[in-house]
C-alpha positions, 0 to 999 in steps of 0.5 A, spaced: 380 072 214 377 064 213 381 060 210 375 058 206 374 065 203 381 066 201 382 060 198 376 061 194 377 069 191 385 066 191 383 061 186 378 066 182 383 071 182 389 065 179 383 064 174 383 071 173 389 073 172 392 066 167 396 063 173 393 057 177 400 055 175 403 059 181 398 057 187 403 053 189 406 059 192 400 065 194 399 065 202 396 071 204 402 076 204 403 076 197 404 082 195 399 083 188 399 091 187 405 092 183 407 085 183 403 081 178 406 084 172 399 080 170 395 085 174 392 090 170 386 095 170 382 091 165 384 085 170 382 089 176 376 090 173 374 082 171 375 080 178 371 085 182 365 082 176 367 076 179 368 077 185 360 081 185 359 074 181 361 069 187 360 072 193 352 077 191 355 084 192 356 090 189 363 093 190 362 100 190 367 105 185 369 108 192 372 101 194 377 100 189 383 102 194 390 101 193 389 097 200 384 092 198 389 090 192 396 091 196 396 083 197 390 076 197 390 077 203 387 084 203 383 081 198 380 076 201 380 080 208 375 086 204 371 080 201 370 078 209 367 083 211 362 085 206 360 077 205 
C-alpha cells in the first residue's frame, strides 16, 4: 500500500462520511465495516462513485465485498491494485 494512496483514500472516505474530525485517529488497520456508524449502504455507493471518478477505473459489482471494506487499509490496497 502506498502512503499517498492511503492518504487519498482516507481523505475521500472521511469526506464522504462527514467525519474529517476523526482523521488523526485513522490508520490502515482502523476498522471500517461494522465499526463506523456513518458507514452504511448509501455511503458505500458514494465511496465507490468517488473512487471511480478520482482514480479513473470502474468498480465492478462483484468487487464490492466485505473484505474490500473491512479496514481503511484494505480499501486502500484495493485502490492500489486497481490503479
